[in-house]
RODO-2510 file (C-alpha; in nm, 4 decimals, decimal comma):
residues 373
     n   res          X          Y          Z
     1     m    16,1903    12,7485     6,9833
     2     v    16,1869    12,7891     7,3965
     3     g    16,2043    13,0308     7,6327
     4     g    16,4536    13,2174     7,8456
     5     t    16,5980    13,1698     8,1741
     6     a    16,5395    13,2967     8,5187
     7     g    16,6554    13,6689     8,4778
     8     p    16,9319    13,8723     8,6944
     9     v    16,8835    14,0222     9,0306
    10     w    16,7702    14,3784     8,9364
    11     g    16,8950    14,6340     9,2189
    12     r    16,8547    15,0128     9,1720
    13     r    17,1793    15,0609     8,9975
    14     e    17,1405    14,7474     8,7660
    15     q    16,8096    14,8890     8,6746
    16     q    16,9529    15,2302     8,5828
    17     d    17,2425    15,0880     8,3731
    18     f    17,0331    14,8234     8,1750
    19     r    16,7616    15,0874     8,0864
    20     g    17,0539    15,3209     7,9691
    21     r    17,1945    15,0351     7,7625
    22     v    16,8364    14,9889     7,6159
    23     r    16,7867    15,3334     7,5322
    24     g    17,1347    15,3627     7,3673
    25     t    17,1056    15,0408     7,1801
    26     l    16,7727    15,1788     7,0074
    27     l    16,8671    15,5396     6,9765
    28     g    17,1930    15,4318     6,8474
    29     a    17,0537    15,2039     6,6065
    30     a    16,8269    15,5069     6,4772
    31     l    17,0744    15,7463     6,4330
    32     g    17,3333    15,5550     6,2506
    33     d    17,0288    15,4355     6,0210
    34     a    16,9445    15,8366     5,9997
    35     l    17,2844    15,9250     5,9141
    36     g    17,3014    15,6700     5,6570
    37     a    16,9958    15,7490     5,4947
    38     p    17,0616    16,0529     5,2685
    39     v    17,3812    15,8417     5,1205
    40     d    17,2331    15,4996     5,1013
    41     g    17,3364    15,3181     4,7534
    42     l    17,5949    15,6020     4,6876
    43     t    17,9562    15,5168     4,6190
    44     a    18,2124    15,6579     4,8450
    45     d    18,3151    15,8810     4,5663
    46     g    17,9526    15,9646     4,5297
    47     i    17,9094    16,0773     4,8948
    48     r    18,2282    16,2826     4,8914
    49     e    18,1009    16,4766     4,5609
    50     a    17,8018    16,5641     4,7632
    51     h    17,8937    16,6338     5,0989
    52     g    18,2855    16,7098     5,0784
    53     a    18,6169    16,6048     5,1084
    54     e    18,5391    16,4100     5,4437
    55     g    18,2291    16,2545     5,3330
    56     l    17,8979    16,2641     5,5545
    57     v    17,9951    16,3874     5,8942
    58     d    17,6358    16,5305     5,9807
    59     l    17,3057    16,4430     5,9543
    60     a    17,1414    16,5517     5,6311
    61     p    16,8463    16,5636     5,4548
    62     a    16,6196    16,2200     5,3559
    63     h    16,2792    16,1548     5,3101
    64     g    16,2180    16,5105     5,3556
    65     r    16,3871    16,5926     5,6603
    66     r    16,6805    16,5626     5,8688
    67     g    16,7303    16,2931     6,0887
    68     a    16,4513    16,0592     5,8955
    69     v    16,4990    15,6717     5,9795
    70     t    16,4149    15,4154     5,7345
    71     h    16,2709    15,0919     5,7327
    72     h    16,5282    14,9565     5,9646
    73     t    16,4479    15,1585     6,2648
    74     q    16,0720    15,0980     6,1935
    75     l    16,1148    14,7175     6,2203
    76     t    16,3658    14,7428     6,4963
    77     l    16,0793    14,8996     6,6948
    78     f    15,8394    14,6346     6,5984
    79     s    16,0944    14,3999     6,7061
    80     v    16,0832    14,5597     7,0765
    81     d    15,7047    14,5551     7,0694
    82     g    15,6851    14,1766     6,9784
    83     l    15,9247    14,0712     7,2508
    84     i    15,7281    14,2894     7,5078
    85     r    15,4092    14,0974     7,3916
    86     a    15,5718    13,7881     7,3954
    87     q    15,6575    13,8295     7,7588
    88     v    15,3249    13,9504     7,8600
    89     r    15,1212    13,6559     7,6681
    90     r    15,3569    13,4223     7,8581
    91     d    15,1077    13,4132     8,1656
    92     t    14,8443    13,2797     7,9624
    93     g    15,0689    12,9625     7,8809
    94     a    15,0694    13,0461     7,4749
    95     w    15,4970    13,0816     7,4947
    96     h    15,6211    13,1232     7,1349
    97     p    15,8482    13,4119     7,0668
    98     p    15,8920    13,3983     6,7019
    99     t    15,5068    13,3615     6,6555
   100     d    15,4797    13,6912     6,8789
   101     l    15,7990    13,8452     6,6564
   102     h    15,5838    13,7493     6,3348
   103     r    15,2722    13,9029     6,4468
   104     a    15,4470    14,2180     6,5179
   105     y    15,6202    14,2360     6,1839
   106     l    15,2978    14,1802     6,0227
   107     r    15,1780    14,5104     6,2143
   108     w    15,4846    14,6600     6,0246
   109     a    15,3784    14,5509     5,7345
   110     a    15,0505    14,6920     5,7374
   111     t    15,2125    15,0287     5,7949
   112     q    15,3626    15,0182     5,4554
   113     r    15,0061    14,9421     5,3150
   114     d    14,7800    15,1723     5,5080
   115     w    14,7183    15,5420     5,4842
   116     g    14,7247    15,5631     5,8560
   117     p    14,6108    15,4094     6,1842
   118     d    14,2616    15,4666     6,2074
   119     e    14,1861    15,1061     6,1168
   120     r    14,4030    14,9546     6,4092
   121     r    14,2082    14,7109     6,6282
   122     e    14,2593    14,7759     7,0169
   123     e    14,4425    14,4462     7,0249
   124     d    14,7246    14,5860     6,8057
   125     g    14,8691    14,8175     7,1069
   126     w    14,9961    15,1236     7,1137
   127     l    15,2995    15,1164     6,8519
   128     a    15,1021    15,0132     6,5682
   129     r    14,8922    15,3567     6,6211
   130     e    15,1885    15,5642     6,5931
   131     e    15,0965    15,7861     6,2958
   132     w    15,4765    15,8740     6,1919
   133     l    15,5273    15,5276     6,1327
   134     y    15,3335    15,5055     5,8715
   135     a    15,5606    15,5749     5,6044
   136     r    15,7459    15,3759     5,3415
   137     r    16,1137    15,4401     5,3570
   138     d    16,2662    15,2099     5,0830
   139     p    16,1779    14,8623     5,2252
   140     v    16,3342    14,6063     5,0315
   141     r    16,1535    14,3795     4,8219
   142     t    16,2452    14,0546     5,0249
   143     l    16,0627    14,2216     5,3484
   144     l    15,7285    14,2809     5,1702
   145     l    15,7589    13,9426     4,9991
   146     g    15,8476    13,7904     5,3292
   147     l    15,5312    13,9439     5,5287
   148     g    15,3017    13,9638     5,2378
   149     d    15,0773    13,7284     5,3927
   150     d    14,9989    13,5626     5,7240
   151     t    15,2125    13,2371     5,6735
   152     m    15,5253    13,2485     5,9111
   153     g    15,8582    13,1603     5,7463
   154     t    16,0768    12,8734     5,9640
   155     l    16,4259    12,7456     5,9726
   156     e    16,2548    12,4470     5,8179
   157     a    16,0388    12,6132     5,5465
   158     p    16,1941    13,0005     5,5255
   159     k    16,0482    13,2615     5,3417
   160     n    16,2883    13,4049     5,0810
   161     p    16,5332    13,1100     5,0895
   162     g    16,7916    13,2877     4,8535
   163     a    16,8067    13,6233     5,0606
   164     a    17,0970    13,7114     5,2019
   165     g    17,0903    14,0927     5,2826
   166     p    17,1456    14,2635     5,6255
   167     e    16,7817    14,3614     5,6697
   168     a    16,6931    14,0760     5,9140
   169     a    17,0465    14,1333     6,1038
   170     a    16,9633    14,5078     6,1207
   171     r    16,6053    14,4267     6,3075
   172     s    16,7932    14,2092     6,5548
   173     a    16,9623    14,4536     6,8450
   174     p    16,6504    14,3991     7,0509
   175     f    16,6853    14,0302     7,1076
   176     g    17,0302    14,1033     7,2526
   177     l    16,8770    14,3110     7,5095
   178     l    16,7284    13,9897     7,6906
   179     v    16,9910    13,9762     7,9024
   180     g    16,8433    13,7104     8,1256
   181     w    16,8569    13,4573     7,8610
   182     d    17,1162    13,2180     7,7644
   183     p    17,3317    13,3280     7,4851
   184     q    17,2213    13,0036     7,2812
   185     l    16,8364    13,0830     7,3059
   186     v    16,9285    13,4413     7,1742
   187     v    17,0807    13,3256     6,8786
   188     q    16,8255    13,1013     6,8482
   189     l    16,5446    13,3467     6,8449
   190     a    16,7239    13,5815     6,6064
   191     v    16,7859    13,3228     6,3657
   192     e    16,4338    13,1843     6,3710
   193     c    16,3040    13,5428     6,3155
   194     a    16,5321    13,6150     6,0614
   195     a    16,3826    13,3137     5,8615
   196     q    16,0480    13,5040     5,8224
   197     t    16,1835    13,7301     5,5674
   198     h    16,5257    13,6362     5,4797
   199     g    16,6046    13,2642     5,4559
   200     h    16,9529    13,2136     5,3266
   201     p    17,1613    13,0630     5,6099
   202     v    17,3916    13,3199     5,6021
   203     a    17,1320    13,6104     5,6778
   204     c    16,9809    13,4056     5,9625
   205     l    17,3244    13,3238     6,1162
   206     a    17,4534    13,6965     6,0921
   207     a    17,1477    13,8162     6,2689
   208     g    17,1923    13,5566     6,5459
   209     a    17,5471    13,6606     6,5886
   210     y    17,4633    14,0380     6,5644
   211     a    17,2046    13,9662     6,8303
   212     v    17,4388    13,7605     7,0893
   213     i    17,7250    14,0311     7,0492
   214     v    17,4689    14,2952     7,1327
   215     h    17,3762    14,0586     7,4077
   216     g    17,7421    14,0609     7,5465
   217     l    17,7631    14,4353     7,5290
   218     a    17,4225    14,4568     7,7271
   219     r    17,5791    14,2398     8,0070
   220     g    17,8926    14,4651     8,0272
   221     e    18,1476    14,2630     7,8317
   222     s    18,3972    14,4703     7,5816
   223     l    18,3160    14,4188     7,2274
   224     d    18,6031    14,2390     7,1618
   225     a    18,5133    13,9916     7,4216
   226     a    18,1408    13,9684     7,2989
   227     v    18,2657    13,9092     6,9264
   228     r    18,5103    13,5974     7,0426
   229     r    18,2464    13,4678     7,2443
   230     t    17,9991    13,4770     6,9260
   231     l    18,2745    13,2997     6,7193
   232     a    18,2625    12,9965     7,0050
   233     l    17,8837    12,9922     6,9885
   234     l    17,8663    12,9969     6,6100
   235     a    18,1109    12,7030     6,5705
   236     a    17,8546    12,4700     6,6675
   237     r    17,6462    12,5694     6,3944
   238     p    17,6105    12,4443     6,0487
   239     g    17,6837    12,6688     5,7898
   240     h    17,8751    12,9350     6,0024
   241     q    18,1839    12,9525     5,8409
   242     p    18,0907    13,2577     5,6100
   243     v    17,9808    13,4618     5,9049
   244     s    18,2613    13,3231     6,1315
   245     d    18,5168    13,4158     5,8689
   246     a    18,3809    13,7702     5,8263
   247     l    18,4066    13,8424     6,2057
   248     q    18,7550    13,7196     6,1982
   249     h    18,8305    13,9333     5,9090
   250     a    18,6900    14,2366     6,1191
   251     l    18,9077    14,1741     6,4303
   252     g    19,2220    14,1295     6,1778
   253     a    19,1271    14,4695     6,0136
   254     v    19,1660    14,6535     6,3319
   255     r    19,5500    14,5783     6,3011
   256     q    19,6071    14,7016     5,9921
   257     g    19,6636    15,0715     6,0442
   258     a    19,4309    15,3791     6,0500
   259     p    19,0409    15,3217     5,9416
   260     t    18,9631    15,4301     5,5846
   261     p    18,6597    15,3857     5,3814
   262     g    18,8314    15,1319     5,1545
   263     r    18,8736    14,9174     5,4300
   264     v    18,5093    14,9015     5,5199
   265     t    18,4039    14,8756     5,1581
   266     e    18,6641    14,5631     5,1835
   267     l    18,4852    14,3955     5,4640
   268     v    18,1346    14,4862     5,3412
   269     g    18,2164    14,3155     5,0055
   270     n    17,8842    14,2191     4,8115
   271     a    17,6839    14,3644     5,0782
   272     t    17,5356    14,0469     5,2028
   273     a    17,4712    14,0339     5,5739
   274     e    17,8075    13,8794     5,6986
   275     g    17,9807    14,1498     5,5112
   276     l    17,7580    14,4335     5,6782
   277     l    17,8067    14,2887     6,0311
   278     a    18,2018    14,2524     5,9837
   279     a    18,1737    14,6547     5,8903
   280     a    17,9700    14,7369     6,1786
   281     v    18,2115    14,5342     6,4337
   282     y    18,5047    14,7048     6,2685
   283     c    18,3622    15,0579     6,2794
   284     a    18,2350    15,0172     6,6273
   285     l    18,6081    14,8668     6,7387
   286     v    18,8192    15,1456     6,5905
   287     g    18,5802    15,4570     6,6190
   288     e    18,7221    15,7108     6,8735
   289     d    18,3547    15,7779     6,9999
   290     v    18,0242    15,7403     6,8924
   291     r    18,0230    15,9824     6,6021
   292     q    18,3529    15,9033     6,4421
   293     g    18,2535    15,5253     6,4583
   294     l    17,9039    15,6106     6,2821
   295     c    18,0632    15,8200     6,0233
   296     l    18,2867    15,5578     5,9241
   297     a    18,0543    15,3332     5,8975
   298     v    17,8273    15,5145     5,6200
   299     n    18,0896    15,6538     5,3892
   300     h    18,1793    15,3928     5,1871
   301     d    18,0393    15,2109     4,8964
   302     g    17,8087    14,9613     5,0460
   303     p    17,4391    15,0144     5,1817
   304     s    17,5326    15,2915     5,4510
   305     a    17,1660    15,2946     5,6190
   306     a    17,2305    14,9431     5,7364
   307     a    17,5936    14,9722     5,8198
   308     g    17,4832    15,2771     6,0312
   309     a    17,2012    15,0994     6,2006
   310     l    17,4295    14,8110     6,2992
   311     t    17,7075    15,0319     6,4002
   312     g    17,4859    15,2431     6,6258
   313     g    17,3206    14,9575     6,8218
   314     l    17,6578    14,8165     6,8827
   315     l    17,7982    15,1546     6,9933
   316     g    17,4652    15,2186     7,1954
   317     a    17,4666    14,8977     7,3773
   318     l    17,8459    14,9275     7,4453
   319     h    17,8458    15,2849     7,5849
   320     g    17,4818    15,3657     7,6671
   321     e    17,2586    15,6546     7,5994
   322     t    17,4935    15,9083     7,7352
   323     a    17,7527    15,8725     7,4810
   324     l    17,5529    15,9350     7,1928
   325     p    17,5619    16,3140     7,0136
   326     p    17,2928    16,5181     7,1979
   327     a    17,2910    16,7583     6,8487
   328     w    17,1763    16,4395     6,6445
   329     l    16,9570    16,3106     6,9340
   330     a    16,7485    16,6368     6,9186
   331     e    16,6733    16,5964     6,5448
   332     l    16,6148    16,2192     6,5368
   333     e    16,3051    16,1416     6,4004
   334     g    16,0718    15,9528     6,6316
   335     r    16,2625    16,0150     6,9476
   336     p    15,9921    16,0073     7,1881
   337     t    15,8651    15,6913     7,0698
   338     i    16,1820    15,5458     7,0549
   339     l    16,2611    15,6455     7,4081
   340     e    15,8833    15,5505     7,5212
   341     l    15,9326    15,1888     7,3618
   342     a    16,2701    15,1606     7,4828
   343     d    16,1657    15,2112     7,8656
   344     d    15,8498    15,0100     7,8493
   345     f    16,0879    14,7206     7,7388
   346     a    16,3333    14,7833     8,0532
   347     m    16,0079    14,7872     8,2658
   348     e    15,8902    14,4625     8,1276
   349     m    16,2391    14,2808     8,1713
   350     t    16,2873    14,4266     8,5313
   351     q    15,9302    14,4451     8,6538
   352     g    15,7241    14,2514     8,4415
   353     p    15,5807    13,9848     8,7170
   354     a    15,4033    14,2952     8,9016
   355     l    15,2790    14,4101     8,5781
   356     h    15,0846    14,1469     8,4607
   357     g    15,1697    13,8429     8,6792
   358     p    14,9487    13,6196     8,8850
   359     a    14,9393    13,8481     9,2005
   360     g    14,7668    14,1216     8,9606
   361     a    14,7827    14,2953     8,6717
   362     s    14,8117    14,6699     8,5586
   363     a    14,5013    14,7381     8,3254
   364     a    14,6826    15,0154     8,1359
   365     w    14,9698    14,7828     8,0529
   366     l    14,7819    14,5425     7,9044
   367     a    14,5969    14,7705     7,6925
   368     r    14,9768    14,8774     7,5638
   369     y    15,0557    14,5193     7,5202
   370     p    14,7385    14,3266     7,4794
   371     r    14,7768    13,9609     7,5404
   372     r    14,4990    13,8866     7,2776
   373     a    14,6840    13,7857     6,9257
***
């Protein structure tokens, strides 16, 4: 895995747009996750029985509060942390982003074992010391096994080679925010990092496809154009057909009349990664606004939290932070941390050399994102 390309030229307007899309992506993914969490695992009939004829149309209690997020959001935040650390460590000549992402995911795994951040080392950085992240939010066994030791899964020797679930894709939106990178490199990074927990080719390629769709949106493309460009990129990769077919199915479903939970359930299929990706693309394409798109994404027979997180990441990257429902944002668990991390990411990507380049370094920045492994 080699690194990115020279980044874009950042004027004030471009910086503001990028920051809004970064915030939108991370907050949108978290909102979708939080919306789907209370009904995760329920059928569409079960959701209507619990929440009325229209299904779930507002945040509801899960994990002891409204607006609670799950492991999807936790891991997405550690993806951002790992990407920032990779950029900072590049100054040392150590440039292997999958390794930095793996270390970040191991820091997440520690939050699932430890009572709190008291034992965190200085080199773990600030995110690992956020106490609210020390909560188990139904992580699937695949994640815990994949990150249960220090050995990093690779494409040649992946962890859990039979695992085809959506969890790797659901943490991969931040890779798409590397807007200065070539799209092929975005796909490659997401695929390599997916193999650290989900080794099935469908899971890896779905993560890569999702990341590069977000990449197109963050660069100002329409969702339809971003999906079609992703299909062209996937075509050169062995084993792409299930993911490509699922994306084509999503595009075709848009022309089949008014959206229904049944159509989303059909796209989700057996709840593997390509089906959840297709459902998310469909919901983001047909939703009249963010709220409607997210509600459609969680009211079906499949994994609602993953579908909501994937859809929210797309809608946030497409429309930016200002399009997200303010009332939901006000109740979102961890919102201050998400905003802080989003702004740090935008700062690193637009002004990184001034923070830790050869001409000088900010001690405060290096305390937040240490160069030490």
